[in-house]
C-alpha positions in Angstrom: 316.3 43.2 134.2 318.5 45.4 136.4 321.5 43.3 135.7 320.9 43.3 132.0 320.6 47.1 131.9 323.8 47.4 134.0 325.7 45.2 131.6 324.3 46.8 128.5 325.4 50.2 129.8 328.9 48.8 130.2 328.9 47.5 126.6 327.7 50.8 125.3 330.5 52.7 127.2 333.0 50.3 125.6 331.5 50.8 122.1 332.2 54.5 122.3 335.9 53.9 121.7 335.5 51.1 119.1 335.6 51.4 115.3 332.2 49.8 114.9 328.6 50.6 115.9 327.4 47.5 117.6 328.3 44.0 118.7 326.4 40.7 118.5 327.0 38.5 121.6 326.7 34.9 120.5 328.9 32.8 122.8 327.8 31.3 126.1 330.5 33.1 128.1 329.3 36.5 126.9 325.6 35.8 127.3 326.2 34.5 130.8 328.2 37.6 131.6 325.4 39.8 130.2 322.4 38.0 131.8 323.5 35.2 134.1 321.5 32.9 131.9 322.3 29.2 131.1 322.4 29.8 127.4 322.9 26.3 126.3 321.3 22.9 125.8 324.5 21.0 124.9 327.3 21.6 127.5 330.0 20.7 124.9 329.7 23.8 122.8 330.6 27.5 123.2 327.7 28.6 121.0 324.8 30.2 122.8 321.1 29.4 122.1 320.3 33.1 122.3 322.0 36.1 120.8 322.0 39.7 121.9 322.6 42.7 119.6 323.7 45.8 121.4 324.2 49.2 119.7 324.1 52.7 121.0 320.3 52.8 120.9 319.1 49.1 120.6 319.2 45.9 122.6 317.6 43.0 120.6 317.4 39.4 121.7 317.3 36.6 119.1 316.3 33.1 119.8 314.3 30.2 118.3 310.7 29.4 119.2 312.0 26.3 121.1 314.0 28.4 123.6 312.0 31.6 124.0 309.6 30.6 126.8 312.1 28.9 129.1 314.6 31.7 128.6 312.1 34.4 129.5 310.5 32.5 132.3 313.6 31.0 134.0 316.7 32.7 132.8 316.4 36.2 131.6 313.0 37.6 132.5 310.2 38.9 130.4 311.2 42.6 130.3 314.1 42.2 128.0 312.9 44.6 125.4 312.8 43.8 121.7 312.8 40.1 120.9 313.2 38.5 117.5 312.0 34.9 117.4 312.8 32.6 114.5 311.3 29.1 113.8 313.6 26.2 114.7 313.4 24.9 111.1 314.7 28.1 109.6 317.6 29.0 112.0 319.0 32.5 112.0 322.8 32.4 111.9 324.8 35.0 113.9 326.6 35.9 110.7 323.3 36.7 109.0 322.4 39.1 111.8 325.6 41.0 111.6 325.4 41.2 107.8 321.9 42.5 107.9 322.6 45.0 110.7 325.7 46.3 108.9 323.5 47.8 106.2 322.7 50.4 108.9 326.0 50.5 110.8 329.0 48.2 111.3 328.2 45.3 113.6 330.8 42.7 114.7 330.5 39.3 116.2 331.9 38.9 119.7 334.3 36.2 118.7 335.8 38.6 116.1 336.8 41.0 118.9 337.5 38.6 121.7 340.8 40.1 122.9 339.2 43.6 123.2 336.0 42.4 124.8 337.8 40.2 127.4 338.7 43.3 129.4 335.0 44.3 129.6 334.0 40.8 130.7 336.7 40.2 133.4 336.0 43.0 135.9 332.9 42.0 137.8 330.0 44.1 139.0 328.8 44.0 142.6 326.1 41.5 141.8 328.5 39.3 140.0 330.9 39.4 142.9 328.1 38.3 145.2 327.4 35.4 142.9 331.0 34.4 143.0 331.1 34.4 146.8 328.1 32.1 147.0 329.6 29.9 144.3 332.9 29.7 146.3 331.1 28.4 149.4 329.0 25.9 147.4 332.0 24.5 145.5 334.1 24.1 148.6 331.2 22.2 150.2 330.9 19.9 147.2 334.6 19.0 147.3 334.6 18.6 151.0 331.5 16.3 150.9 333.4 14.1 148.3 336.6 14.1 150.3 334.9 13.1 153.6 333.0 10.4 151.9 336.0 8.7 150.3 336.4 4.9 150.8 339.6 3.0 150.2 339.0 0.6 147.3 336.7 2.8 145.3 337.7 3.8 141.8 338.6 7.2 140.5 335.5 7.1 138.3 333.4 6.4 141.3 334.9 9.3 143.2 334.4 11.6 140.1 330.8 10.4 140.0 330.2 11.5 143.6 332.0 14.8 143.0 329.7 15.4 140.0 326.7 14.6 142.1 327.8 16.9 145.0 328.3 19.7 142.5 325.2 19.3 140.4 322.8 19.1 143.4 324.2 22.5 144.4 323.5 23.9 141.0 327.1 23.7 139.8 328.2 22.2 136.5 331.4 20.1 137.0 333.1 21.4 133.9 336.5 20.0 135.0 336.3 16.9 137.2 339.8 15.3 137.8 340.7 12.5 140.2 344.0 10.8 140.7 344.9 8.1 143.2 348.2 7.1 144.6 351.0 7.0 141.9 348.8 8.8 139.3 348.9 12.0 141.5 352.6 12.3 140.7 352.4 10.9 137.2 349.9 13.4 135.6 349.0 17.0 136.1 345.6 16.6 134.4 344.4 13.2 135.6 341.2 12.2 133.9 339.6 9.6 136.2 340.1 5.9 135.5 339.1 2.6 137.0 342.2 2.6 139.2 341.3 2.0 142.9 342.2 4.2 145.8 344.7 2.8 148.3 346.2 5.7 150.2 346.4 9.0 148.5 343.9 11.0 146.3 343.8 14.4 144.5 340.4 15.9 143.7 340.1 18.8 141.3 336.9 20.7 140.5 336.3 23.5 138.1 332.7 24.3 138.5 330.4 26.6 136.6 327.2 28.3 137.9 325.4 31.1 136.0 328.3 31.1 133.7 330.9 31.8 136.4 333.9 29.5 136.7 335.6 28.6 140.0 338.4 26.1 140.7 339.9 24.3 143.7 342.0 21.2 144.4 342.1 19.1 147.6 344.3 16.2 148.8 343.4 13.3 151.1 345.7 10.7 152.5 344.7 7.5 154.4 347.2 6.6 157.2 350.4 8.3 158.1 351.3 11.1 155.6 354.9 10.7 154.4 357.3 13.4 155.6 358.5 14.1 152.1 354.9 14.7 150.9 354.3 17.0 153.9 357.4 19.0 152.9 356.4 19.3 149.3 352.9 20.4 150.2 354.1 23.0 152.6 356.4 24.3 149.8 353.6 24.5 147.2 351.3 26.2 149.7 354.1 28.8 150.2 354.3 29.4 146.4 350.5 29.7 146.2 350.4 32.2 149.1 353.1 34.3 147.4 351.1 34.3 144.1 348.0 35.3 146.0 349.8 38.0 147.9 351.2 39.6 144.8 347.9 39.5 142.9 347.2 43.1 143.5 345.5 45.9 141.6 348.0 47.4 139.2 350.5 44.5 139.2 351.5 43.3 135.8 351.1 39.6 134.9 354.7 39.7 133.6 356.1 40.8 137.0 353.9 38.2 138.7 355.4 35.5 136.5 358.9 36.6 137.8 357.6 36.4 141.4 356.2 32.9 140.7 359.6 31.7 139.5 361.4 33.2 142.5 358.9 31.5 144.8 359.7 28.1 143.4 363.4 28.8 143.7 363.1 30.0 147.3 361.4 26.8 148.5 363.9 24.6 146.7 362.0 23.4 143.6 363.6 25.6 141.0 362.3 24.0 137.8 359.0 22.5 138.9 357.1 25.4 137.5 358.0 24.2 134.0 355.9 21.0 134.4 352.5 22.7 134.5 350.9 26.1 134.0 350.3 28.1 137.1 346.7 29.1 136.4 345.5 32.7 135.8 342.6 35.0 135.3 339.2 33.2 135.4 335.6 34.5 135.3 333.2 33.4 132.5 335.9 31.2 131.0 337.9 28.5 132.9 341.0 30.5 132.3 340.7 33.8 130.5 344.4 34.3 130.6 347.3 32.1 131.8 350.3 33.5 133.7 352.9 34.0 130.9 356.4 35.5 131.1 355.8 38.3 128.5 352.3 39.3 129.6 351.8 43.1 130.0 348.2 43.1 131.3 347.6 44.8 134.6 345.5 43.2 137.3 342.2 45.0 138.0 340.0 45.2 141.0 337.0 42.7 141.0 338.8 40.2 138.8 339.0 36.6 139.8 342.1 34.4 139.6 342.7 30.7 140.2 346.4 29.9 140.8 347.4 26.3 140.7 351.1 25.8 141.5 352.2 22.2 141.7 355.2 20.2 142.8 355.3 16.6 141.6 352.9 14.7 143.9 351.1 17.8 145.3 349.3 20.9 144.4 347.6 24.0 145.9 344.6 25.6 144.2 341.8 28.0 145.2 340.1 30.9 143.6 340.6 34.5 144.8 338.8 37.8 144.2 341.0 40.8 143.8 340.0 43.7 146.0 341.5 47.1 146.7 342.7 45.8 150.1 344.1 42.5 148.8 343.1 39.0 147.7 339.9 37.4 149.1 339.9 33.6 149.0 336.5 32.4 147.8 336.8 28.6 148.1 338.5 28.0 151.4 335.7 25.9 152.9 335.4 24.7 156.5 336.4 21.0 156.8 340.0 20.7 155.8 342.9 21.3 158.1 344.6 24.6 157.4 348.2 25.7 157.4 349.2 29.4 157.8 351.7 31.0 155.5 353.1 34.5 156.2 354.1 36.7 153.2 355.5 40.2 153.9 353.6 40.3 157.2 350.3 39.1 155.7 348.9 35.6 156.6 347.2 33.3 154.2 345.4 30.1 155.1 346.0 27.1 152.8 344.2 23.8 152.9 346.6 21.1 154.2 346.4 17.4 153.2 343.4 15.8 155.0 344.6 12.8 156.9 342.2 10.0 157.2 342.8 7.2 159.8 339.6 5.3 159.0 339.2 2.7 156.2 
């Protein structure tokens, strides 16, 4: 209940400067941000199974009779305030709620004001930051468990299955689960797993979700002697990633950060590689709230979370960071991968190296 009250106060402060009187939160990302609840049955939809109407004086929860008991007992708590329950066979549409409420004062749907509400959602509260730190440790452990359990000859689908298991048993939904082996690491930036079997080299990518919060990381494993050219590329991409992290500072503009990214690729000798894949961006209650773009004017705020994912053909560096007043905090570093140290403007950053496996 304390979290809900805190977030409702934040919404009400935001409403003061808006040309409407209330907002109906109806999408999973916003309900998760508001309550921390798993507001879904079907993972493959953005629509929430519960709505919240917030005005200057009211907070009303809407849900069907199917969902009420679980939501109150396991997700939101039983002190939510006013609750409107409708029968499953006579569903109440979000649009109907806003139309009815607008007879009293103008109420908008969250998806109608997504751009404006994104700024409210992206800066995390202390309790949300604590949740992210825990999620970072759990996600790193899930990927490390998968990497250390790899066997030559298993398929990408089998590896993805073990990654999903490692994530789910830790309470993480593997929203993005990508695996590439051998030549597919170089061929595709978004490698959905196939029945191709692992020989020497594998890339494992996880974007996990827990209590609505998204976190992302990538790890690389090589069986046998790691080729010198691959080592060189990976050191280069880790340098780019470290420079991106270093410049992800409070008050920095996304447009200026884009220029820094391009300069980083040029400095390490891979001038045009940035064009082959997006570089990541702001995350939170969406996999990517905002990608790094050349003309972006948004300023980075404290307590935002970013996942950069620079890549050079055949390798990639990705972790999730929290922006603090004193600099970036890496949330997903883990404990079981070798680390390389990169120095940027006198600051050192640890980046996961390729894990060499001599067994198998």
